[in-house]
C-alpha beads as a LAMMPS data file, in Angstrom:
LAMMPS data file: protein, C-alpha beads

222 atoms
221 bonds

1 atom types
1 bond types

-500.0 500.0 xlo xhi
-500.0 500.0 ylo yhi
-500.0 500.0 zlo zhi

Masses

1 110.0

Atoms # bond

1 1 1 -447.575 -413.344 304.018
2 1 1 -444.036 -411.984 303.620
3 1 1 -442.379 -412.071 300.207
4 1 1 -440.566 -415.328 299.482
5 1 1 -436.876 -414.537 299.066
6 1 1 -434.915 -417.419 297.474
7 1 1 -431.793 -418.674 299.217
8 1 1 -428.467 -417.659 297.734
9 1 1 -425.843 -420.274 296.910
10 1 1 -424.044 -420.004 300.232
11 1 1 -427.312 -420.508 302.120
12 1 1 -428.177 -423.507 299.950
13 1 1 -424.796 -425.096 300.712
14 1 1 -425.217 -424.333 304.430
15 1 1 -428.632 -426.014 304.425
16 1 1 -427.143 -429.187 302.937
17 1 1 -424.321 -429.121 305.488
18 1 1 -426.801 -429.102 308.377
19 1 1 -428.123 -432.534 307.367
20 1 1 -424.814 -434.398 307.031
21 1 1 -424.320 -436.666 310.061
22 1 1 -421.168 -437.173 312.086
23 1 1 -418.674 -439.592 310.573
24 1 1 -419.976 -439.776 307.011
25 1 1 -417.586 -439.918 304.057
26 1 1 -418.907 -437.342 301.588
27 1 1 -418.039 -436.502 297.990
28 1 1 -418.877 -433.016 296.730
29 1 1 -419.547 -432.286 293.073
30 1 1 -418.481 -429.093 291.297
31 1 1 -420.371 -425.822 291.679
32 1 1 -422.559 -425.180 294.728
33 1 1 -421.762 -428.612 296.273
34 1 1 -418.113 -427.635 296.783
35 1 1 -419.263 -424.886 299.175
36 1 1 -420.833 -427.437 301.536
37 1 1 -417.444 -428.147 303.151
38 1 1 -417.240 -424.492 304.219
39 1 1 -420.432 -424.758 306.290
40 1 1 -420.103 -427.986 308.272
41 1 1 -419.879 -427.127 312.001
42 1 1 -416.307 -427.290 313.291
43 1 1 -417.291 -429.751 316.026
44 1 1 -418.811 -432.242 313.533
45 1 1 -416.422 -434.791 312.056
46 1 1 -417.358 -435.191 308.386
47 1 1 -414.764 -436.709 306.038
48 1 1 -414.767 -435.138 302.581
49 1 1 -413.596 -437.127 299.561
50 1 1 -412.545 -435.835 296.139
51 1 1 -412.320 -438.220 293.192
52 1 1 -408.930 -436.896 292.131
53 1 1 -407.508 -438.622 295.225
54 1 1 -408.200 -436.822 298.522
55 1 1 -409.781 -438.132 301.722
56 1 1 -409.999 -435.597 304.531
57 1 1 -410.468 -432.456 302.435
58 1 1 -410.949 -429.232 304.363
59 1 1 -412.623 -425.919 303.472
60 1 1 -411.356 -423.375 300.989
61 1 1 -407.957 -421.924 301.990
62 1 1 -407.210 -418.475 303.286
63 1 1 -404.625 -416.534 301.232
64 1 1 -401.958 -417.716 303.694
65 1 1 -403.011 -421.375 303.277
66 1 1 -403.225 -421.336 299.475
67 1 1 -401.272 -424.117 297.745
68 1 1 -401.600 -424.154 293.920
69 1 1 -400.888 -427.904 293.852
70 1 1 -403.652 -428.795 296.302
71 1 1 -406.973 -428.792 294.434
72 1 1 -410.205 -430.761 294.323
73 1 1 -411.687 -432.483 291.276
74 1 1 -413.125 -429.168 290.124
75 1 1 -409.630 -427.606 290.179
76 1 1 -410.560 -425.388 293.128
77 1 1 -407.990 -424.824 295.873
78 1 1 -408.679 -426.752 299.086
79 1 1 -407.079 -427.475 302.446
80 1 1 -406.420 -430.766 304.210
81 1 1 -407.642 -431.733 307.666
82 1 1 -405.273 -433.465 310.115
83 1 1 -404.920 -437.122 309.110
84 1 1 -405.918 -436.523 305.480
85 1 1 -404.717 -438.933 302.813
86 1 1 -403.689 -438.434 299.172
87 1 1 -403.819 -441.373 296.778
88 1 1 -404.019 -442.535 293.175
89 1 1 -407.006 -441.638 291.002
90 1 1 -407.743 -445.340 290.441
91 1 1 -407.855 -445.996 294.189
92 1 1 -410.279 -443.112 294.552
93 1 1 -412.654 -444.637 292.026
94 1 1 -412.298 -448.032 293.693
95 1 1 -413.700 -446.363 296.818
96 1 1 -416.607 -444.955 294.794
97 1 1 -417.397 -448.128 292.858
98 1 1 -416.941 -450.261 295.967
99 1 1 -419.750 -448.460 297.812
100 1 1 -417.522 -446.789 300.407
101 1 1 -418.890 -443.242 299.957
102 1 1 -421.773 -442.516 302.339
103 1 1 -423.063 -439.500 300.437
104 1 1 -422.460 -437.669 297.194
105 1 1 -423.775 -434.124 296.735
106 1 1 -424.157 -433.163 293.081
107 1 1 -425.456 -430.286 291.015
108 1 1 -428.051 -430.990 288.335
109 1 1 -429.745 -429.638 285.235
110 1 1 -432.861 -431.734 285.877
111 1 1 -434.173 -434.308 288.348
112 1 1 -437.198 -436.446 287.495
113 1 1 -439.891 -437.446 289.993
114 1 1 -438.505 -441.000 289.811
115 1 1 -435.075 -439.805 290.991
116 1 1 -433.481 -439.873 287.537
117 1 1 -430.575 -437.432 287.235
118 1 1 -429.379 -435.327 284.296
119 1 1 -426.307 -433.258 285.142
120 1 1 -423.605 -433.630 282.508
121 1 1 -424.961 -432.293 279.218
122 1 1 -427.811 -430.119 277.964
123 1 1 -427.360 -431.182 274.353
124 1 1 -427.316 -434.745 273.037
125 1 1 -425.179 -433.451 270.141
126 1 1 -422.513 -431.995 272.439
127 1 1 -419.155 -433.008 270.953
128 1 1 -417.179 -432.398 274.165
129 1 1 -419.388 -433.549 277.062
130 1 1 -417.995 -433.174 280.578
131 1 1 -419.071 -436.435 282.168
132 1 1 -416.456 -436.377 284.953
133 1 1 -417.013 -438.799 287.818
134 1 1 -420.737 -438.081 288.201
135 1 1 -421.889 -441.302 286.544
136 1 1 -419.759 -443.416 288.889
137 1 1 -420.769 -441.396 291.945
138 1 1 -424.464 -441.421 291.109
139 1 1 -424.566 -445.223 291.185
140 1 1 -421.675 -445.977 293.547
141 1 1 -422.410 -443.741 296.545
142 1 1 -424.774 -445.079 299.209
143 1 1 -427.000 -442.020 298.789
144 1 1 -427.045 -439.051 296.389
145 1 1 -428.414 -435.566 297.115
146 1 1 -428.765 -432.738 294.621
147 1 1 -428.390 -429.013 295.295
148 1 1 -429.526 -426.676 292.513
149 1 1 -431.670 -423.686 291.577
150 1 1 -435.355 -424.645 291.470
151 1 1 -435.779 -423.236 287.951
152 1 1 -433.572 -422.217 285.041
153 1 1 -432.670 -418.575 284.455
154 1 1 -435.622 -418.256 282.106
155 1 1 -438.015 -419.803 284.626
156 1 1 -438.300 -423.371 283.308
157 1 1 -438.718 -426.093 285.980
158 1 1 -435.745 -428.289 286.830
159 1 1 -437.900 -430.735 288.821
160 1 1 -439.675 -432.595 286.060
161 1 1 -441.790 -435.628 285.248
162 1 1 -439.172 -437.009 282.851
163 1 1 -435.696 -435.642 282.148
164 1 1 -435.282 -434.109 278.699
165 1 1 -431.486 -433.946 278.886
166 1 1 -429.110 -436.926 278.547
167 1 1 -429.275 -439.000 281.721
168 1 1 -426.479 -439.416 284.227
169 1 1 -428.198 -442.177 286.236
170 1 1 -431.613 -443.735 286.775
171 1 1 -433.424 -443.514 290.123
172 1 1 -430.343 -442.361 292.021
173 1 1 -431.520 -439.187 293.798
174 1 1 -433.104 -439.355 297.250
175 1 1 -433.144 -435.664 298.257
176 1 1 -433.070 -432.282 296.507
177 1 1 -432.104 -428.923 297.997
178 1 1 -433.122 -425.877 295.995
179 1 1 -433.209 -422.149 296.628
180 1 1 -436.916 -422.572 297.443
181 1 1 -437.355 -425.905 299.210
182 1 1 -436.043 -429.231 300.486
183 1 1 -437.693 -432.116 298.653
184 1 1 -437.366 -435.873 299.117
185 1 1 -437.788 -438.347 296.269
186 1 1 -440.074 -441.154 297.386
187 1 1 -442.083 -443.887 295.665
188 1 1 -444.984 -441.462 295.089
189 1 1 -442.702 -438.745 293.699
190 1 1 -441.537 -435.388 295.086
191 1 1 -442.339 -434.856 298.778
192 1 1 -441.820 -431.321 300.115
193 1 1 -440.102 -431.281 303.524
194 1 1 -439.324 -427.575 303.845
195 1 1 -440.114 -424.326 302.033
196 1 1 -438.576 -420.894 302.360
197 1 1 -440.573 -418.324 304.382
198 1 1 -443.324 -416.778 302.287
199 1 1 -443.467 -419.663 299.807
200 1 1 -446.813 -421.402 299.324
201 1 1 -447.506 -424.858 297.980
202 1 1 -449.260 -423.330 294.977
203 1 1 -446.360 -421.014 294.151
204 1 1 -443.867 -423.869 294.490
205 1 1 -446.019 -426.125 292.306
206 1 1 -446.138 -423.412 289.637
207 1 1 -442.337 -423.628 289.469
208 1 1 -442.330 -427.441 289.340
209 1 1 -443.400 -429.610 286.414
210 1 1 -444.044 -432.818 288.362
211 1 1 -446.692 -433.076 291.064
212 1 1 -445.605 -432.113 294.578
213 1 1 -446.740 -433.892 297.743
214 1 1 -446.525 -432.246 301.153
215 1 1 -444.920 -434.172 303.992
216 1 1 -446.995 -434.709 307.119
217 1 1 -445.078 -431.817 308.674
218 1 1 -443.648 -429.271 306.230
219 1 1 -441.274 -426.807 307.885
220 1 1 -439.959 -423.393 306.926
221 1 1 -436.340 -422.987 305.844
222 1 1 -434.386 -420.553 308.007

Bonds

1 1 1 2
2 1 2 3
3 1 3 4
4 1 4 5
5 1 5 6
6 1 6 7
7 1 7 8
8 1 8 9
9 1 9 10
10 1 10 11
11 1 11 12
12 1 12 13
13 1 13 14
14 1 14 15
15 1 15 16
16 1 16 17
17 1 17 18
18 1 18 19
19 1 19 20
20 1 20 21
21 1 21 22
22 1 22 23
23 1 23 24
24 1 24 25
25 1 25 26
26 1 26 27
27 1 27 28
28 1 28 29
29 1 29 30
30 1 30 31
31 1 31 32
32 1 32 33
33 1 33 34
34 1 34 35
35 1 35 36
36 1 36 37
37 1 37 38
38 1 38 39
39 1 39 40
40 1 40 41
41 1 41 42
42 1 42 43
43 1 43 44
44 1 44 45
45 1 45 46
46 1 46 47
47 1 47 48
48 1 48 49
49 1 49 50
50 1 50 51
51 1 51 52
52 1 52 53
53 1 53 54
54 1 54 55
55 1 55 56
56 1 56 57
57 1 57 58
58 1 58 59
59 1 59 60
60 1 60 61
61 1 61 62
62 1 62 63
63 1 63 64
64 1 64 65
65 1 65 66
66 1 66 67
67 1 67 68
68 1 68 69
69 1 69 70
70 1 70 71
71 1 71 72
72 1 72 73
73 1 73 74
74 1 74 75
75 1 75 76
76 1 76 77
77 1 77 78
78 1 78 79
79 1 79 80
80 1 80 81
81 1 81 82
82 1 82 83
83 1 83 84
84 1 84 85
85 1 85 86
86 1 86 87
87 1 87 88
88 1 88 89
89 1 89 90
90 1 90 91
91 1 91 92
92 1 92 93
93 1 93 94
94 1 94 95
95 1 95 96
96 1 96 97
97 1 97 98
98 1 98 99
99 1 99 100
100 1 100 101
101 1 101 102
102 1 102 103
103 1 103 104
104 1 104 105
105 1 105 106
106 1 106 107
107 1 107 108
108 1 108 109
109 1 109 110
110 1 110 111
111 1 111 112
112 1 112 113
113 1 113 114
114 1 114 115
115 1 115 116
116 1 116 117
117 1 117 118
118 1 118 119
119 1 119 120
120 1 120 121
121 1 121 122
122 1 122 123
123 1 123 124
124 1 124 125
125 1 125 126
126 1 126 127
127 1 127 128
128 1 128 129
129 1 129 130
130 1 130 131
131 1 131 132
132 1 132 133
133 1 133 134
134 1 134 135
135 1 135 136
136 1 136 137
137 1 137 138
138 1 138 139
139 1 139 140
140 1 140 141
141 1 141 142
142 1 142 143
143 1 143 144
144 1 144 145
145 1 145 146
146 1 146 147
147 1 147 148
148 1 148 149
149 1 149 150
150 1 150 151
151 1 151 152
152 1 152 153
153 1 153 154
154 1 154 155
155 1 155 156
156 1 156 157
157 1 157 158
158 1 158 159
159 1 159 160
160 1 160 161
161 1 161 162
162 1 162 163
163 1 163 164
164 1 164 165
165 1 165 166
166 1 166 167
167 1 167 168
168 1 168 169
169 1 169 170
170 1 170 171
171 1 171 172
172 1 172 173
173 1 173 174
174 1 174 175
175 1 175 176
176 1 176 177
177 1 177 178
178 1 178 179
179 1 179 180
180 1 180 181
181 1 181 182
182 1 182 183
183 1 183 184
184 1 184 185
185 1 185 186
186 1 186 187
187 1 187 188
188 1 188 189
189 1 189 190
190 1 190 191
191 1 191 192
192 1 192 193
193 1 193 194
194 1 194 195
195 1 195 196
196 1 196 197
197 1 197 198
198 1 198 199
199 1 199 200
200 1 200 201
201 1 201 202
202 1 202 203
203 1 203 204
204 1 204 205
205 1 205 206
206 1 206 207
207 1 207 208
208 1 208 209
209 1 209 210
210 1 210 211
211 1 211 212
212 1 212 213
213 1 213 214
214 1 214 215
215 1 215 216
216 1 216 217
217 1 217 218
218 1 218 219
219 1 219 220
220 1 220 221
221 1 221 222
């Protein structure tokens, strides 16, 4: 079998983008999630939301399009699609808390097999935690997906039985995209939907703390 080559960040974002249906209102968290907007097909109408008050956010600007006053919640420069709206921060969170966001894509430090999310702090003694809007989004959006590296830089699993870091939300995650696989969170735990070429179930399990279950049909990521 060929060597399993992990996806890079752009490929991870592109894989998430493939699964977002027409017409959904989508919030993108900081980091890899912000790249998802750059990979949605031009003929698919997806409406991107940013909690600092944007609905109809477009991809990253070219040098000619750059506007230093037009940024997303992560302070990254963005563009606007035709018909986009700008509004107050409080109105933006009313959309989130009112259940009007179809999907939120977040990064994570850990996800538990029960769908618990830890993505805002790696130290319970952190004196300046960066909570942001993740706690609202994790419970307010209709569905929450995570995109992240499968393991830490030193090889520790991020898909765990129980989160060891401070929690963002309980039972909120329904799907996880990593550089090695696409995994759903179901009542029985982690269910593997896709794996990168060359990856085996055993090798993936060795990089995962919680037990993995294979879907009836497990495909290969392209």
